[in-house]
C-alpha positions as CSV (number, residue, x, y, z in Angstrom):
1,M,6.0,37.3,-40.6
2,K,4.8,34.0,-39.0
3,R,8.3,32.5,-39.4
4,S,9.8,35.5,-37.7
5,L,7.4,35.2,-34.8
6,T,8.2,31.5,-34.5
7,I,12.0,32.2,-34.4
8,L,11.4,35.0,-31.9
9,T,9.3,32.7,-29.6
10,A,12.1,30.1,-29.7
11,L,14.7,32.8,-28.8
12,I,12.6,34.1,-25.9
13,L,12.1,30.6,-24.5
14,S,15.8,29.8,-24.8
15,I,16.6,33.0,-22.9
16,S,14.0,32.2,-20.3
17,V,15.5,28.8,-19.6
18,F,19.0,30.1,-19.4
19,A,17.9,32.9,-17.0
20,K,16.0,30.4,-14.9
21,S,18.7,27.8,-14.5
22,G,21.9,29.9,-15.1
23,N,23.1,26.8,-16.9
24,P,20.8,24.5,-18.9
25,E,22.9,21.5,-17.8
26,K,21.5,21.9,-14.3
27,L,18.0,21.0,-15.7
28,F,19.2,17.4,-16.0
29,S,20.6,17.1,-12.5
30,E,18.9,14.6,-10.2
31,R,18.6,17.2,-7.5
32,Y,16.9,19.8,-9.8
33,I,14.5,17.3,-11.3
34,K,13.3,15.9,-8.0
35,K,12.9,19.4,-6.6
36,T,10.9,20.5,-9.6
37,L,8.7,17.5,-9.6
38,K,7.8,18.0,-6.0
39,K,7.1,21.7,-6.6
40,A,4.9,21.1,-9.6
41,T,3.0,18.4,-7.7
42,A,2.6,20.5,-4.7
43,W,1.3,23.5,-6.7
44,Q,-1.2,21.4,-8.6
45,L,-2.5,19.6,-5.4
46,K,-3.1,23.1,-3.9
47,N,-5.0,24.1,-7.0
48,P,-7.4,21.3,-7.7
49,K,-9.7,21.2,-10.6
50,H,-12.5,18.8,-11.8
51,K,-13.9,15.7,-10.2
52,L,-11.2,13.5,-8.8
53,W,-12.3,10.6,-11.0
54,D,-12.3,12.7,-14.1
55,W,-10.0,11.9,-17.1
56,T,-8.1,15.2,-16.4
57,N,-7.1,13.9,-13.0
58,G,-6.5,10.4,-14.5
59,A,-3.7,12.0,-16.4
60,F,-2.5,14.2,-13.5
61,Y,-2.4,11.3,-11.0
62,A,-0.5,9.1,-13.5
63,G,2.1,11.9,-13.2
64,V,1.8,12.1,-9.5
65,F,2.5,8.4,-9.1
66,A,5.6,8.8,-11.4
67,A,6.7,11.7,-9.1
68,Y,6.3,9.5,-6.1
69,E,8.4,6.7,-7.7
70,T,11.0,9.3,-8.6
71,T,11.2,11.2,-5.3
72,G,9.9,8.7,-2.7
73,S,7.9,11.5,-1.1
74,E,5.4,10.3,1.5
75,K,3.5,13.5,1.1
76,I,2.8,12.5,-2.5
77,M,1.8,9.0,-1.5
78,K,-0.6,10.5,1.1
79,A,-2.2,12.7,-1.6
80,M,-2.9,9.6,-3.8
81,L,-4.4,7.7,-0.9
82,E,-6.6,10.7,-0.1
83,M,-7.7,10.9,-3.7
84,G,-8.5,7.2,-3.8
85,E,-10.5,7.3,-0.6
86,T,-12.5,10.3,-1.8
87,N,-13.3,8.4,-5.0
88,E,-14.1,5.3,-3.0
89,W,-11.6,3.7,-5.5
90,K,-14.2,3.8,-8.2
91,A,-14.0,4.5,-11.9
92,G,-16.1,7.3,-13.3
93,P,-19.8,6.8,-14.0
94,R,-19.7,6.1,-17.8
95,L,-19.3,2.4,-18.2
96,H,-17.8,2.2,-21.8
97,H,-16.2,5.6,-21.9
98,A,-12.4,5.2,-21.7
99,D,-12.0,8.6,-20.0
100,D,-13.7,7.3,-16.9
101,H,-11.2,4.4,-16.5
102,A,-8.1,6.6,-16.6
103,I,-8.0,7.2,-12.8
104,C,-7.9,3.4,-12.2
105,Q,-4.4,3.3,-13.5
106,T,-3.3,5.1,-10.3
107,Y,-5.5,2.8,-8.1
108,I,-3.6,-0.2,-9.5
109,D,-0.2,1.4,-9.1
110,V,-0.9,2.2,-5.5
111,F,-2.4,-1.2,-4.8
112,R,0.8,-2.8,-6.0
113,I,2.5,-1.1,-3.1
114,K,-0.1,-1.1,-0.4
115,K,-1.7,-4.5,-1.3
116,D,-5.2,-3.4,-0.1
117,E,-7.8,-5.2,-2.2
118,K,-10.3,-2.4,-1.8
119,M,-8.2,-0.3,-4.1
120,I,-8.9,-2.4,-7.1
121,Q,-12.1,-4.3,-6.3
122,P,-14.5,-1.6,-7.6
123,F,-12.6,-1.5,-10.9
124,V,-12.8,-5.3,-11.2
125,E,-16.5,-5.1,-10.7
126,T,-16.8,-2.3,-13.3
127,M,-14.8,-4.4,-15.8
128,D,-17.1,-7.4,-15.2
129,E,-20.1,-5.2,-16.1
130,F,-18.1,-3.7,-19.1
131,I,-17.5,-7.2,-20.5
132,N,-21.1,-8.3,-20.1
133,T,-22.7,-5.1,-21.5
134,A,-22.7,-4.4,-25.2
135,Y,-21.5,-1.0,-26.4
136,P,-24.4,1.0,-27.7
137,V,-23.6,2.5,-31.1
138,K,-25.6,5.7,-31.3
139,K,-23.9,8.0,-33.8
140,T,-21.8,7.6,-37.0
141,L,-19.1,9.6,-35.2
142,M,-18.8,6.9,-32.6
143,P,-18.9,3.5,-34.5
144,I,-16.6,1.7,-32.0
145,T,-16.0,1.8,-28.3
146,W,-12.8,3.8,-28.4
147,W,-13.6,6.1,-31.3
148,W,-11.3,9.0,-30.4
149,C,-7.5,8.8,-30.2
150,D,-7.2,10.2,-26.6
151,A,-8.9,7.0,-25.4
152,L,-5.7,5.1,-26.0
153,F,-4.1,6.8,-23.0
154,M,-7.2,6.4,-20.8
155,G,-8.3,2.8,-21.4
156,P,-5.6,0.4,-22.5
157,P,-3.1,1.1,-19.6
158,A,-5.9,0.6,-17.0
159,F,-7.1,-2.6,-18.6
160,V,-3.5,-4.0,-19.1
161,K,-2.4,-3.0,-15.6
162,L,-5.4,-4.9,-14.2
163,G,-4.7,-7.9,-16.3
164,I,-1.0,-8.1,-15.4
165,T,-1.8,-7.5,-11.7
166,L,-4.5,-10.3,-11.6
167,E,-2.6,-12.5,-14.1
168,D,-5.7,-12.6,-16.2
169,N,-5.0,-12.3,-20.0
170,N,-8.7,-11.7,-20.7
171,Y,-8.3,-8.0,-19.8
172,L,-5.2,-7.8,-22.1
173,K,-7.1,-9.4,-25.0
174,L,-10.0,-7.0,-24.5
175,S,-7.7,-4.1,-24.6
176,D,-6.0,-5.4,-27.7
177,K,-9.4,-5.7,-29.5
178,L,-10.5,-2.2,-28.6
179,F,-7.0,-0.7,-29.3
180,L,-6.8,-2.3,-32.8
181,E,-10.3,-1.1,-33.6
182,C,-9.2,2.5,-32.9
183,Y,-5.9,2.0,-34.7
184,D,-7.7,0.7,-37.8
185,L,-10.2,3.6,-37.7
186,L,-7.8,6.6,-37.0
187,Y,-4.2,5.8,-37.7
188,D,-2.8,7.5,-40.7
189,K,-0.2,5.2,-42.2
190,E,1.2,7.9,-44.4
191,E,1.8,10.4,-41.7
192,H,2.3,8.0,-38.8
193,L,-0.1,10.0,-36.6
194,F,-3.6,9.5,-35.3
195,A,-6.6,11.6,-36.4
196,R,-8.4,12.8,-33.3
197,D,-11.6,11.2,-34.6
198,I,-13.2,10.3,-38.0
199,R,-14.0,14.0,-38.7
200,Y,-10.4,14.6,-39.5
201,Q,-9.8,11.8,-42.0
202,W,-9.3,12.7,-45.6
203,D,-11.5,10.2,-47.2
204,Q,-14.7,12.1,-46.6
205,E,-16.8,14.5,-48.7
206,E,-15.9,17.5,-46.5
207,I,-12.2,17.5,-45.9
208,L,-10.9,19.5,-42.9
209,K,-7.5,21.1,-43.5
210,E,-5.1,23.4,-41.7
211,A,-4.4,26.9,-43.1
212,N,-1.3,25.6,-44.9
213,G,-3.4,22.8,-46.5
214,K,-2.0,20.0,-44.4
215,K,-3.9,17.4,-42.5
216,I,-5.1,18.3,-39.0
217,F,-3.2,16.3,-36.3
218,W,-3.8,17.5,-32.8
219,S,-0.6,17.6,-30.7
220,R,-2.2,16.6,-27.4
221,G,-4.3,13.8,-29.0
222,N,-1.2,12.2,-30.4
223,G,0.6,12.9,-27.1
224,W,-2.2,10.9,-25.4
225,V,-1.5,8.0,-27.8
226,M,2.2,8.0,-27.3
227,G,1.9,8.2,-23.5
228,G,-0.6,5.4,-23.6
229,L,1.7,3.2,-25.7
230,V,4.5,3.7,-23.2
231,R,2.2,2.7,-20.3
232,V,1.0,-0.4,-22.2
233,L,4.5,-1.4,-23.2
234,Q,5.8,-1.0,-19.7
235,E,3.4,-3.8,-18.6
236,L,3.3,-6.3,-21.5
237,P,5.7,-9.3,-21.3
238,A,8.4,-9.3,-24.0
239,D,6.8,-12.4,-25.5
240,Y,3.3,-11.1,-25.5
241,P,1.7,-12.1,-28.9
242,N,0.5,-8.6,-29.9
243,R,3.4,-6.6,-28.4
244,E,4.8,-6.1,-31.9
245,I,2.0,-3.9,-33.1
246,Y,2.4,-1.6,-30.1
247,E,6.2,-1.4,-30.6
248,K,5.8,-0.8,-34.3
249,T,3.3,2.0,-33.8
250,F,5.4,3.6,-31.1
251,K,8.5,3.6,-33.2
252,E,6.7,5.0,-36.3
253,M,5.2,7.8,-34.3
254,A,8.4,8.6,-32.5
255,A,10.2,9.1,-35.8
256,K,7.5,11.4,-37.0
257,I,7.4,13.4,-33.7
258,A,11.1,13.8,-33.6
259,K,11.1,15.1,-37.2
260,I,8.6,17.9,-36.5
261,Q,10.0,19.1,-33.2
262,Q,10.3,22.9,-33.3
263,A,13.4,25.1,-32.7
264,D,12.5,25.7,-29.0
265,G,12.3,21.9,-28.4
266,L,8.5,21.9,-28.1
267,W,5.6,21.0,-30.3
268,R,2.7,23.2,-31.4
269,A,-1.0,22.5,-30.9
270,S,-1.3,21.4,-34.5
271,L,1.6,19.2,-35.5
272,L,1.7,19.9,-39.2
273,D,0.9,23.6,-39.2
274,P,3.1,25.0,-36.4
275,E,3.2,28.5,-37.8
276,S,-0.5,29.0,-37.2
277,Y,-0.1,28.1,-33.5
278,P,2.7,30.1,-31.9
279,G,3.9,29.0,-28.5
280,G,4.9,25.6,-27.4
281,E,2.0,23.6,-26.0
282,A,2.9,22.0,-22.7
283,S,0.6,18.9,-22.5
284,G,1.4,17.5,-25.9
285,S,5.1,18.4,-25.5
286,G,5.2,16.8,-22.1
287,F,3.8,13.5,-23.3
288,Y,6.2,13.4,-26.2
289,T,9.2,14.1,-23.9
290,Y,8.0,11.3,-21.6
291,A,7.5,8.9,-24.4
292,L,10.7,9.6,-26.3
293,A,12.8,9.5,-23.1
294,W,11.2,6.2,-22.1
295,G,12.0,4.8,-25.6
296,V,15.6,5.8,-25.2
297,N,15.8,4.4,-21.6
298,N,14.3,1.1,-22.6
299,G,16.3,0.5,-25.9
300,L,13.3,0.9,-28.3
301,L,14.7,4.2,-29.7
302,D,18.3,4.8,-30.9
303,K,20.0,6.8,-28.3
304,E,22.3,8.7,-30.7
305,K,19.3,9.9,-32.7
306,Y,16.7,10.5,-30.0
307,L,18.7,11.7,-26.9
308,P,19.3,15.2,-28.4
309,V,15.6,15.4,-29.2
310,V,14.7,14.6,-25.6
311,E,17.3,17.0,-24.1
312,K,16.0,19.8,-26.3
313,A,12.4,19.0,-25.3
314,W,13.2,18.9,-21.6
315,I,14.9,22.3,-21.8
316,G,11.9,23.7,-23.6
317,L,9.4,22.2,-21.1
318,N,11.3,23.9,-18.3
319,S,10.8,27.2,-19.9
320,L,7.0,26.8,-19.4
321,I,7.0,26.2,-15.7
322,H,6.5,29.1,-13.3
323,K,8.6,29.8,-10.2
324,N,5.8,28.6,-8.0
325,G,5.6,25.2,-9.8
326,K,2.6,26.0,-12.1
327,V,3.0,24.5,-15.6
328,G,1.9,27.1,-18.1
329,W,1.2,27.2,-21.9
330,V,-1.4,24.3,-21.5
331,Q,-4.1,24.2,-24.1
332,P,-7.5,24.1,-22.4
333,I,-9.9,21.1,-22.7
334,G,-11.0,20.5,-26.3
335,A,-11.1,18.1,-29.1
336,D,-8.9,19.9,-31.7
337,P,-5.9,22.2,-32.0
338,R,-6.5,25.8,-31.1
339,A,-4.5,28.9,-30.4
340,N,-6.4,29.7,-27.2
341,F,-3.8,29.6,-24.5
342,T,-0.9,31.6,-23.1
343,S,1.9,31.3,-20.5
344,A,-0.8,31.7,-17.8
345,S,-2.9,28.8,-19.1
346,W,-2.8,25.7,-17.0
347,E,-4.6,22.4,-16.6
348,V,-4.1,19.4,-14.4
349,Y,-3.2,17.1,-17.3
350,G,-0.4,19.5,-18.3
351,T,1.1,19.0,-14.9
352,G,0.7,15.3,-15.2
353,A,2.5,15.3,-18.5
354,F,5.4,17.3,-17.1
355,L,5.7,15.0,-14.1
356,L,5.8,11.9,-16.4
357,A,8.4,13.6,-18.6
358,G,10.7,14.4,-15.6
359,S,10.3,10.8,-14.2
360,E,12.0,9.5,-17.4
361,V,14.4,12.3,-18.1
362,I,16.0,11.7,-14.7
363,K,16.8,8.1,-15.8
364,L,18.7,9.1,-18.9
365,K,22.3,7.9,-19.2
366,R,23.8,11.0,-20.8
């Protein structure tokens, strides 16, 4: 029965895409992608959610900047400047929490264009305090600074972007250290996926499993990781000493993610038990589309193998966006896979993931 529902869902999504575009090939045209990125950005900006420095908006504005680079829209640039001014160009209030550094990625990206020191000086000051303040280990669940896999999208790109911008490798070395601690704690070298946190590892007394007996790997959590890897690799020099570990992890995860893509081109909230979670989840799927497309565009992934995966994913993603630009089928905020969302469900990070995906799909040489 579950298999029948999965096939039916894929069929409905395929019909939806065809009806929306008339011809799926149109979904890859430069005109369509730019128009859709602008529409999605505009809808989300008109429907704000959360504090502007929040991690949710860190992911959204990463996509907003990608949409600006893709379209050149001054309206989009204005929105980023207004966001920065509202935040006083500051990180969130939690010093060691990677989530509160995510928005600083966009500050740095905008600074590189506008060259206004006030856009990054608060983050520099925060990082000085971060480096000089020991991380307080309070719980066994949180034995290291970046103890949950989502952190690898939030923290490393911000630290590395700052280091590259200021030509200061100390920020890169700090990011390496914290990244590798998280990698050693949570990366499953058999499945080539990250556990969300240590509760989901299989070497404990109480083992958490999916309904089908498989390990629990959260789609969005691993999407955060792959998106973060892309944003780090974009920055690091080709001869950077630790670049190899990032590339190796990226390629291993890409192979796994491509293998478990579903018939509609999307990924389910739980990666290894898709039948328990009907409906493609937009935020995880958006980050995978972004990461895989970037890998193809930059020669890290074999084009013959991965281009069809990306094309199928982009078609699937476009079945989730409403006519008004709202990206639907986004799992709400959480720390694990759940089947608690529908076509009407949206979140700012889902839009961010969609915008990042489109910004790379448009560059594909098909």
